[in-house]
Every structure is written in structure tokens, then in C-alpha cells.
N, C-alpha and C positions, 0 to 999 in steps of 0.2 A: 579731398576733393572739394569747391568752392563754387554753388552756385554759380560764381557770377564766372567762375570758369565755365561752365556748362551754358549758358546764355551767350558767350562770345563764338563757343563753338556751333552752337546750331542757327548764331546768326550768319557765320561764316557759312556754314553747310546750306545753307538757304539763297545764299546771293553766289555763295561762290567767287567772294571779294570781298580782301579783307578791309580795302576802303570806304566799299558800302556798306559794311557790316559793320564797322567803326561811326558811322553816321547816323545808322539804325538806334545801335546803343548809345547814342550820345558820348562817344569815349575817342579818345586818340587811339589812330590806330598803332602805333606803337605797344597800347595797354589791350589792344586783342590779338597782336602778336605772341607778346609775351604770356598771355592767358593759354592762348594754347597749347604753345611749345611746354608749359608748365604742363596742361592736361596731359600732354604727348609723353612726356616723361613721368607719368603717375600710371599713366595705361601700358607705360614699355613699348612703346611704337608709333610712327609714322599713320596719324590722323587726314592729312591732307600730303598731297601732290601739290610742288609749290612751282613756276616758271615765271620767264618775265611776264610769258602773255597769257597765261591763266590757272587758275587754281581748282583744283579736285579731289573729290574724296578718293582715299584710296578703300580698298576692299574692309582692312578694319576701319577707317571711317564708316564705311558702311552701316557695320556690327553692332559700333558704337552708338549712332544715330538712333539706330531700331531700337534697342533699350532703352537708352535714357531719354529719347524727345515724351513718349509720353507720360512718363514719369517725374518732367520737369513740367510738362502742361498739368495734372493734376496737382504739385507741389505750389504752382502760381494761382491754382485756382482753389488752393486748399489756403493758401493766406489770405485771400481774396474774400473767403467766407469768413474766416479768423476775424478780419476784421472791422467787416460789415456785425458779427454777433457784441465785438465787444465794445462797438459806436449804438448799439439798440439797434439796429438795420434788418431789415425784414429781407431776410432770403429772397434773391432774383436771380432764376436762370433763362440765358439766354438759350432758345430751343428753336431748331430750324425746322420749316416746312416746304415740301413740294407741291406747285401744283395749287388743289386744295386742299392740302392739310390734312386736316382733320373731320373736315366739310363740317354736318350739322352737331359733330362730336367736340367742336371748337370751346362753347361755350360754356355743358357739365366739367369739360375737363377742367378748366381754368377754375371753375365755382368753388370743383372737390379739389382743387391743389390748395386751392387758397384758403378755403375754410377748415381743413382738416390737416394740413400737413406746413401752411402759411410760408406758403413760398410762392412768388408773383414770377411772371411773365413778361420778358420781353422776347416778339416775333419777331424771325428773320428769316423774309422770303431766301431762297434757295433754288437753284437750276437745278437741271438736269443732272448737270456736266460734276457740280458741289456738293449736291445733298450728302454724300460720304466722308469725303474730304475738309469740308467744315466741319464735320465731326472729330474727322484725325487730327486736323490742324488747329484746333480749340476757337476754331472760329461764334462757334458755339457752343455750348455745353452736351446738349445732346440735340437729335432730331425726330421728326416723323417720316417715314422714307416708306418707297415704294418697293416692294423686295420683286425679285430674289437681294441681299446683300450680297453688295462683292467691293468689300475692303476688307485687307488682313487684321487691320489694328481693332477692328470693332465689330460689338457681339449685339445684335435685335432679341429685344425684349418679345412679352407679351403682342403676339396679331390682335390691331386692335378690330379690326374686322377684314372680311374678303369680299372683294369687289368682280361682279363678272366683269369680262373686258367688252367694248364695243370697236366697231372699224369707223372711221371718220373717211366719210366719202363727200365729194362736190353734190351738191342739188341736183345737178342735171347730171349725177354718175350713171353709168350701165348698171349697177350692183344697188341702185338708190331706193329700188323698189322690191328689193329680195325681201323676204320674211327670215332669213337665216340663211347666212352666206358661208357656207365653203371654206376654210381655210387654203385650199388649194386655188383659192381662184387669186390670189394673192400674187401668184407667179407670172400674173397677166399684168402687174400693176407694177409703180413705184412706191417703195416706203424711204419716206426720210432717213438722215446715216446722223450718225454721231460723229463729232470730232475723236481721234484718235486717242482712249487712255484706258490702261489696263485694268484700274480697277473700276472699270463701267462694264467686264467683258460681261457674267453671268447677265447682269440684270439687263445690257445692253442687247442679247439674245433673245431675254424674252420680250422687250418692248418695241424692240427696232429691228426684229428679225431681219437675217439674211438669206431663210430660204425656209419654206412650207416645209408641217410636220413630215408630208412624203420627201421631202428634200430637195425640191425644185428649188434653184436660184431665183429671189427676186430681187427686181432692179434697184441702184440703190438712188435716189434723188440728195436733195438740199440737206446742207447741213443745218443742223437746227441744235439749240440747246435748252429750252424755254416751252413751256406747253403752248405761249401761245404763238411763238413763231411755227409748228404744230400746229394750229392752227391756221395761220395765215397760208401757209404751204398749200394744206389741203383747199380751203377756199380758194386760190387763185390755182388748181387744179395740176398744179403741179408733181402730186403726190396723194398717198391715200394715208394714213396714220390710226397707231392703237388707241385706245383711250381709257380711264377707267367707266363704268357705265354709267357712275353717278353722277360724272363731270357735265353732263348732258342737262342737267338744270342748273348747273352753274355756268356754263362756258354754249349757251343758247345763241344759235347763228344763223342766220334764213337762210345762208348760200353752203349750210353744211346740215349733212342729216348722219345722225348713228346707227350704224345698223348690228345689228344681231348677229355676231359670228363664234363658229363650233372651235372657240377655243378655251384652257382652264380659266379659273380665277384667278386672280394675284391679291398677296394681302398686303397692309399697312403695321406696319411697326413701329415702335421705340428704339430706338440706335443710339448706344452710347459706348464709350471710349472703353474698351474691354481693361485697362488699368484702373478707371474712375471707379473709385466708390465710397466716393464722401457720399456721408449721411444725406444732403440734397439730392443726389444723383439715386440714392437707396429708393428717397420718400418718392419722388420722380416715377420711378420703375412700382413702387406701389401704386401708387394712383393710374399707374395705366393698364394695371392689370385688375382692379377695380372697375376700370373703364371696360376694360375685354370680359369680364365675369360678368357684366353685367349689374354691377353693384349701386351704379351711378345713377342718381332721377336724369333721363334725358329730356324731361319734358320744359318747355322752356314756361318759363311763368311770367 
């Protein structure tokens, strides 16, 4: 089994089209087809159902993809790391962040990662929808995500901080002058909605609930995919939304009030691919554990 065969298989599995996969790989379509046929012979079964109108993965193909895709991503990343080492280049990781990311811990984290582990960071902003998928697909090496984690191929590392949550409401909202909001009040409100995505199930239930703790339904409002879209629908009076408490410092808005609400806090943690045990990823984990344990100087110089 060759890596080129795996690349061809994964490209077709992504595009479900041999021609598009060939363009993606800069190969002739016949070469992609031959690579997939050879792979099917080695596996001993059909990986794709092909008709004149469509291509789709067989159950065997789905199983094969789940097994080889994470390994292929790690292999590619390892090759890239080794090439950089051979050229005397510093390790550089692409790290995703969502919303405010690490907030005030960002600078101490970057300093510690560079000084102790000699790793540079390329930051990649992620949306609500892709904060987990970006790690799984290899768009980023790891990411700082809001919990709970809801993706089968990922694992979370040390929780860096837990934060209370607040309810964002328009400045003239009926709840805008309460000292503490009972979450059952959400039964009389509308909350933003996420696009359908089974990998966001647990995350969506906590951050965009469709019922109160007592089980009363909450009306579903506009579809959002980013923090700023949440802010926009709240300011316009279309919905109320839950946000981390410290976001009030980073997203101030005269048209919005951040209200105390009686619900549990949520954590933020480093998330990596389950199969990715590269040295640089282990160093990244150790750096995040140091930060979580308070071993990193967080005083700004």
C-alpha cells in the first residue's frame, strides 16, 4: 500500500468525484482511478459505489476512511516537521482559536511555548462550526476550544480555565436590570440556532440550548456561526445569547448588557487529534499543562 494510493482515495472520498479529485492532486483522472482500483484489490473489497451520475463511499469505504485519514494527516505533518528540522528551521504549529481564544493568557502561553519548547505559533481563527472539524481535518495542528468536546476523532488536554457564563440581552431588554437571571426565564426568550451538524451535538446543547434546565422549550432564532453574529442578533433584538463571562471585556457594546445567569461554568481546553503524538504536539500539551497549573508567568512585562 502506497501513500499515493491513500491520497487518491481520500481526495475522492472528500469530493465524491474522480475528476475533481484528480484536479486537487494535479494528476490525470486515469491515474486516480487506477490508484483506487489497486487499493481496492489490496483491501479486498469495493470502497466506492460508482455510477454514471454519482460516486459514494461503500460501508467498507467509510470504515477504511475512518481508519486511514487520521494516520495520513499525522504522517504528512510528521514529514513536514522532519523537513523543517533537516533545514534547521524552527517548529511552527498552526493553532486554532475560537472567539477570544485564551484571552489574557495568550501572550504568556506564546512566550512559554517559544522559550521552553522552541515552537512558534501561527494563529488561525475558527468559527463555531469548524472549531473541532478544523483539527480533525488537519486545517490546524490543534486548537483552543470551548467545551464540551463533541468530535469522535479528537481528545481534550488540560482545562486551561473555567469561566462563568453570562446572558447577552439588548440594553432595553426586560431582563436588563436583574441582578441574577433564573435560566427558566429563557422559556420566554428566543436564542440563536446553529446549522445542523452532528459533531456539535454536545457543544450546541450547552451553548445554544433548546430547552431550560426544567425542560421547557426555548424558541429558536436566527442561524449564527460566529461570535460576532451572536452579538449582532442580540443587539438587533432578535435573540438573547449565552457567552463566556470574560467576553464582556473583549466584546463591549453599548447596545448589549451582559447579565449574570444561574447556570454552570464551562471550560476551555487544548484539543488535538487522537492519533497525533508528534513531539511538537506533546510539547504543546506540556505547555498547556504548565499554563493550567499556574507554572507560567502571567504578568505582562
